[in-house]
N, C-alpha and C positions, 0 to 999 in steps of 0.2 A: 408234496410241493415239488415242482420240476427243478432241475438244475439251473435252467434259465431264470425261474422266479427267485430261487435262492440267491443266484448271483446278483440279480437286480436289487433284491432286498439288501444285501451286503453292500452294494455300491451306495444305495441311498443312506444306509446307516453310517457308512464311512463319511459320506458328504455331510450328514447332520452333525456328526462328531466334530468335524472340522470347522463347521460353521459355529458350533458352540465354543470351541476353543478360540476362534477368531473374535467372538463377541465378549470375551472376558475382559474385565477392566485391565488396563495395563499402565504402569506408571509412565509419565511423560519421558523419563530418562531412558526407559526401555523400548519406547515406540519406534516405529520405523522411520518416521520423520518427526521434527520438532521445530519450533521457532529458532532461528538463528543458525541453520545449517551452513556449512562453509562453502561458498562459491568460489568464483575466481578462476576457473579452468578455462574459460573462452577468452582469448586475447587477440582481437583483430588488428591491434597495432603493436609494432615492435617498440623496445626501449628507446630507439633512436627516434622513432615517431612521436613518442610522448615528449621527449626533451625538445623536439622542434616545436611542438604546440605550445609547451611551456614558455619557450623563449618568444614565440610570436605573441602570447598573451601578455608577457611582461612589457614587450616592445609597445603594444597598443595602450597599455595602461599608463606607460610613462610619456607617450607621445600625443595621444589624442584624449586619453582619460574619459570623463563623463560630463555630459551636460546636465542642465536643469537641477544642480545641486541646491538643497534647500538650506537656509541659513544655519540651523542647528547641526546639520551634517557637516557643512563647510567649516564651521568653528571647531568641531571635533577633529576633522581630518587635517585642517591646517596646523592645528596644535601637534599632530603626530608627524608632520613633515611634508604633507601634500602642498602642491602649489597651484594658484590659479593662472590660467593662461586664457585671457579673454574671458569668455563665460563658461569655460570648461575647467574641471579640476583634474589635475594630474597626479598619478600615484608613483613615487619613486620606487625603482626596483628593489632597493634595500628595505624599504617599509613593507612591501608585499611579501618579500621573503622572510622577513622577520615575523610578520603575522602568521604566515604559514607555519613556522617553526614553533610558535608559542601559543596557538589558539587551543581551545578546549578539545580534548581527545578522550576516548575511553569512558565517555558519559552514559548514563542509563536514561532511557525514555520509559517513564513509569506508566503503569496501569493503575487504576483505582484499586485493584486487587494485585498484589505483588506477584501472583502466578502469571500475570500478563506483562511484567516488566521485559524490556528489551535492551540488549547490549549491542547496539549497532555499530560494531568496530570491526577492523580487519576485514574479512570476507563473509562475515555473517550476514545471512539473507533473511529479510522479513517482508511479507506480502501484506498490502492493504488496499483499501479503497482510496478514491480521491476524485476530483472533478467538480465541475460546476455546470452539470447537465440541466437543461431547462424543460425536459420532457421525461415522463416515464413511459417506458416500453411495455405494452401489454400484449405478450405474445399470443395469447389465446384469442384475442379479437383482431391481432395484427394492427393494432392502433397506437398511436402517440397521444398522451394528455400532458397538460402542464403539470409540473411537479409542484408539491405542496409541503408545508411543514411536517405534517404527519408522515410523509414519506421518509423523512430523515429518521424519524423514530422507529418506524418499521424496518427500514433497512439496518438500523443499529441492532435491533433484536435479532435479526436474521444473522448479522455478522457475529453476534454473541454466540450463535449456535454453530459457526463454522470454524473448525479446528485449524484450517489452513489459512485463514484470514486473520492476520496477527494484530492489526490495528485498523481503527476506523477514522478515516478522513472524510470530512464532509463531501458528499458525493452529488448532491443536487441543490440546486437554488429553489428556496421556498418561495414561489412566485405568488403566494397569497399574502406575503408580507409587503407592506407598503413602503415603509422608510428603510433606509440602510441600518438605522439603529434597531428597528424591530427585527431585521433579518439577521443581523449579527448575534444579538442577544438570544433569540429564539432558536436560531441554527445550533448554537452551543448547547442550549438546554435540551433540545430534542435528542442530540447525539448522545449526551450524558445520561439521559433517562433510558436509553436503549442498550447501552453496554458498559461494562467496566474495562474494556481494553483501552489502550491509549487513543486519545481523540485528537485529531487535527482539525483546524477550521480556519478561516480567514476572517479579518475585520476591515472594514472600509474607512474608519475614522478613529483617531486616537481617543476620543471621548468614549467611543463604544468598547475600546479595549479596556479602559478603566472600569466600566460597568460589568464587562465579562470577568474581570478579576475580582470584583466584589462577589459575584456568584460563586467563583471558584474558591475563595476564602470561606464562604459559608459551607461549601461541600466538603473541604479539607478539614474543617474545624479550626480555621484561623489562618492568618496570613503566613505565620511562621511554619505551620505544617504544610501549607501549599508550597512554600519555597524549599522544604525539605524533599518533597516528592511531587513536583510539578507534573500532573497527568494529562495535561493538554498542551499542544503546540500550535503556534501560529504559522500558517502557510502565507508567505509574504512575497508578492511579486514586486519587489523594490525597484526593479529596472524595467524601463520601456525600451525594448530592443529597437534599434541597435545603440547601445552605450549611453543612455540617458536615465536618470533617476526619475521615479515615479513619486511625485510629492506626497499625496495622501498615504500611500503605502509606507513611505519612509517614516512619516510621522507615527504611523501605527507601530511600525517596527521598534521605534525608540521606546514607546511606552511598554510594549511587550518585554524588551530586553531589561528595562528598569524594573519591571514587575516580576522578574524571574521566571518568565515564560520561554521555553525553548522556541527557536524560530527556524523554520525552513526558508533558507534563502534561495528564491526560486527565480531563474531566469528561463523565459519560455519564447525564444525567438523561433520563427518558422522559416526553414530552409527555402530559399528562393523568393521569400516575401520580406521578412524582417530579420533574416540572417543569410549568409551567403548560400547560393546553390550548392557549392562545393561542400561535400560532407566534412572534410577536414576543416574548412573555414567555419562551418557552423559550430563545430566543436571548439575552435579557437575562440570565437566570439562568446560562447556560452561560458567557457573557463574564464575568460577575461572579466566577464560581467559577475560572475560568482566569486571570483577572487576579490573584486572591488567591494562586493557585499560583505566578505569576510573581514576585510580591512575596516570598513564602516562600522560593523557592529562591535568590533573589538576596540574600536576607537571610542565608541560611546560606553561600553561596558566591557572591560578587559576580561577575557575568559568567559564570555557569554556562550551558553549552549546553543550551538548553531549547526544545522544539518546543511551541508553543502550541496546545492540543489541545481546543478546544470540539467535542464529539462527541455532541450530543443525539440521542436515538432518538424515534420516533413510535409512539404507541399506535393501535390500531384502537379507537376509543371505544365501539364496540358490545360488545366483549368485554374490553377492556383489555391484550389481547395485543400484543406488539411487531409492528410492520409495517415492516420495514427496506426493502421494495421499493416503498413507496408514493410518490406524487408529493409529498406533504408532507415526506417524508424527503429528497427532492431539493432541496426549497426550503430547509429549515432548514440543510442542509449548505452550500448556496450562500451563505445569509445569514451563516453563521459564516466562510465564505471572505471575504466582503466586509469583515467586522469585522477579520480578520487583515490584509487590505491597508489598512484604516483605520489601524491601529496600525504598519503596516510590520513585522510580525512573521512569522516562519516558522510557518505554520499547518498542522496535520494534522488530518483529520477522516475520517469514514467515507463510502464510496462503493461502488457496485456490489453492495450486498446484494440479497437477494431473499427473498420469502416462500415461493416454490415449492420443493417438496420434492426435485425432480429437475430435471436439465438439460433443460428442455423450453421450449415457446413462452412460458409465463408467466415463466420465469426469464429468458428473453431480453429480453423488454420491460422488466422490472423493473430488471435489471442495466443495460441499455443507457441507460434514461432516468436513473437515479440516478448512475451512473458519468459519463455524458457531461456532465450539468449541473454535477457537481462539478469535472470537469476544466476546463471552459470558464469557471468562476466564480473561479478563481485560488487553489484549494487546492494547496498545495505538496506535501504527502504525503497520498496518497489510500490510506487503509488499507482492508482487507477489500474491495478491488476485484476480487478474482479467487477463485473456488472456493467461495464461501459459499452455503448454502442454509437454508431453514427459519428464517429470521430469526436467523441465527448459531448454530443448533444443530447443522447439518449442514455437513460439508466434503467436497467431491468433487474427487478427483484429475483426473477426465476434465474437469471444469469449469475447472480450471486451464489446461488446453490450449485449450479452447474460449474462455475469457475472454481469453486471450492474444491471440487474433485479434481479439476485440472491442476490446481496449484499443489494439491497433495502428491500427484504424480510427478510435477516438476521439481518439487522438493526432494523427492526420492532420487531424481537424477542428480540434484545438487550435491546430495550426500555421497553418491558415488559407490564404488565397490571396495569393501574391505577385504584385503588379502592377508590372512595370517594361517597359522597352523590348522585352526579349527575349520575356517571357511574353505581352505583348500580341499578338505573332505576326503583325504585319502583313505582314512580308516572307514568312513562311511560307504565310500564306493566299494571297497574291498568287501566289507561285510554284506552289502546287498547283492553283489555279484557272486560271492563265494557261498555264503551261508543263507542269505535271505530270499525273499520272494521274487527278486528281479525287478522291483520297482520301489520308489521311495514314499509312496502315498502315506503309509502309517508309520513311517520311521521316526524315531524320537528327534532327530535333528529337524525333520520337516514339521513336526507339531511344535517344536520350541521356537522355530523361526517364523510361524505364520503371521504373527504380529509384529515381531521385532524387525524383520526384514521386508515386509510386504505391506503395501498401502492398498486399501480397498475403496472403491467409489461408493458414494451414498446414492446417487441417482443414475449413474452409469450403468448401462445394461450389459451384463456378461452371460445372459441366457444362451442356450443353444437355439438354433431357429425353431425346433419343435417346441421348446419351452415357451419361447417368445410367442408363437402363434396361439398356443393353449392359454397363455395369459391375457390374450386380447391384443397382442402387438402393442405393447406400451411404448410410448415415445418419450424421450429424455425430458422434453419441455413440459409435457403433461406430468411426469413424475416430479419435476422440480416445482410446478404449480401446486400439486397436492402437498408437497413438502412445505412449501411457503404458507399455504393456508393452515396447515398443522401448527406451525410455529406462531403464526400471527393470531390465531384464535385461542391459543392455550398458554403462551409464554408471556408473562407480564411482570418482569423483574421489578423489584422495588429499590432501585439504585438511588433514588432521591427520597430520603425518608420524609413522611408527611410533615414533621415539625420543621425540617429544614425548607421544605417546599413552600410552606406557608411564609416563612421568613423572605425567601426569594420572591415569591409573587407579590409580597407586600412592598418590596423594594423595587422590582422590575416588572415590566408589563409582559407577562408570559402568556402567549397565545395558544399553547398546546393544551387542549381541554383535558381535565383529569379523568373524564369517562373514557378516553381512548387509551388510558394508561392502566387500565384494570380489567379484570374478567367482567364480561357483560358488555364490552365494547360493542356499540350497535353495528359497527361495520362488520363484525365477525360473529355476532350472536347466533347466526344460523350455520355457522361452520364454514 
């Protein structure tokens, strides 16, 4: 054997050994990244900026308040000290500040399996899906099709296999559902059938919330057990920007709060359209609206678990169209995160959206910028961080898998660099330079840190150009599509036991066919 062949063999052997080490199971505590890494490093606003936004919000709530208040909300808020001025309800400064001081903090958002529990407080960061896309993006054919109920189940199964997507919020509208009741009940069912991670969804009417709670009581083993570990939260757009209550959403919010369901208090004004074009003004309005929601839900149920959700969007002022992948979107999301930290509230907002219609280079830079800045700004719950396209009109299964890689890398940035006696590596450098081979490839430190300090992509390609050509020039979308097919043709979790499923189906009109929830699903029978 020649020296060159021997060297080549040695390099391959070393690479294979490192791959074997990298693939070894590692506990979550020892992994390079994990749910709830500490963000908060990026701060686009000063302390004085935040104080001025706070003062502006209190002024708005005290002087113009909210319109379109429903009777039950008015009764609860007036009893707490709010006042009516014509047809608008005003929020006294003292009441708002008292609510901020005494509302729920430090709560857990539960998964059905405790390994998926989240503690979204301080600067801890969690990534998840969300949205109400009306189309499924099919990148292999470059087509959009209408989203269906089964897509929610499929997306849930993929999320269940994505380590860096920590919760599953409803991401598409099941357009094959006819009524709002069918949509709400079946959306919840399909999500819960696909994953044991915390699930978020929305309901359009209070009676639908009641029926959803019935389903959750079955799955939890009773209402008492549901209330001990509520594993579903309601995403609630209680406000119609600017500064008006949404009647049906408010009614649904009240039922959820009484039923022990955590609620995302979501304000989604669009800068230049339903919120001021000035970015600071957009944040002021979002803060005002979400503080009003916090007062409202605590007037209904004191201490209710509520995620504070200032969720403003950006317009392209040339056309008025939403621009979820813009740099301005990243800025206002980060600003809202700072205000959440200012109040020491659990804050949820949008990140990782894109305007691109397909998983392409534009999608990559838009998602990367918006998700990364949101993560390092201190948002606790980052919604819409995976899978979304076309300013939330399209959802892509392949992008779930690609974005999972992206979020792993972003989470590693959130973790930052640990500096201590061991990581400074003075002894390691001395050993390699003075006694060792002059490189660190096989060093004990290198091998021990391969998984603990480094994150590796699932579908991202790190081949050399030569290896890439020899492998047939694989494309990341092709690799993600193959991974999607592998998951959906083999992974059929039994998260709704048959006996419970029969009870639910006897009580509620469940439209997800049993045959798509088990091996032999005709859609994937041929792989």
